[in-house]
N, C-alpha and C positions, 0 to 999 in steps of 0.2 A: 404529458399528452403528446402523442406522436402524430405529426401531420404527414400526409402523403405528398409526394412530389407532384408538380403540375403535370397534367396529361399532355404529353408532347403531340398526341394525335388530335387534340382539340383544335378547332379552327381558330386562328387569331382574327380579331376583329379588323375589318378594313379601316385604314386611316381615313379620317374625315377629309372631305374635299375642300379645297380653297375656293373662294368666291371670285368670279369674274365681274367685270364692270356692270353688265346687264343684270346680274343677280343682285348686286348692291343697289342698283336703281330700283329693282322690283321690291327689295326689302325696304328701302326708304319710302316707296309708295305705300306698301302694306302698313308700315308703322304710322305714317301720316293718316291713312284711312282709319286705323284703329283709334288713334288719338282723337280725330275729328268725331268719329262715331261715339266714343266714350264721352267727349265733351257735350255733345248734344243730348246724350242719354242721361248723364249724371250732373251736367253743369260744372264739371271739374276737370282740370287738365291732369294728365298722367305726369309723374315725375320723370326725370331723365333715367333714374335707376329702374323704374318700372318699364320704360321704353327699351333699355338695354336688356333687361330680363326677357321681355317679349321678343326681342330680336333673337336672343339665344334660343328660346323655345321654337321660334319659327325655323331657325337654321337647323336645329337638331332633328326636326321632323324629316328634313331632306338630307341628313347626314353631312351637313356643311358646317364649317367653322369660320369664325372671325375673331380676331383679337379683341379683348375688352375695350381697348382704346378706340378701335374702329367701330365697335358696337355703340359706344357712348357717342361718338361723332354722329353716326347715323340717327341715334336717338335724339340728339340735339337738333340736327337738321330737320328731322320729321316734326319736332315740336315747333320749330320756326315756321315750317311750311304750313302745318295745320293751323297755327295761330294766324298766319297771314291770310289763309283762306277764310277762317271764321271772322276775321276783322274786316274783310271786304265784301262779305255776303250778308244778305238778310237772313233771318233765322230759317225761313222756308227754303231759300236757295242753299243754305248751309246743310240743312237736313237732306236735301236732294243730292248735294255733292257727296256727303258722307255715305249715303245709300249707294250712289253710283260707284264710288270708290270701293266699297265693300263688295258689291256685285262683281266688279272688275277683277277681284282677287281670284275668281274662277277663270282659268285660262280659256274656257269655252265661251265666255261672255265677251262680246265685242262692243266697244264704245269709243267713238271718236273723242268724246269729252275726256274719258279716262286716258286716252293716248296723249292728249294735250297736257294732262297733268303729269304723265310719265315724262314728257319732254321737259317739263318744269323741274322734275326730280333730277333729270340728267344735267340741266343747267346748274342746279344747286350743288351737285356733286363736283362738277368741273370748277365752279367758283371756289370750292373749298379744297381744291387740290387732289380730289379723288379722281384718278384716271383709270387705268387698267389695273 
């Protein structure tokens, strides 16, 4: 069976973009929101592998990439953050927090509460050696 050579005129896919600190912070926030929402909906925590896969899916939609080790770190930090929130809030407050975080994933949604949680994500990243 003869195969034809690759078409030299075919466009080559653009390389995936690397993440900056603010995107890592947003990803940590999004993962924590998803974890918290899933916990209150199903009463079960996502595994770190599920979190890393979710991070990969989120990144691929924006044509971004992050090494597996970094995705795992963000997955672990999001788990820590979501469990910390769930452990300090009543069920009603936790449901509100999860809802507010999920709403805040829309860039048009403005929330002072979500901005405070983003600040906490920034602190967690710095504490764990993630800078720029």
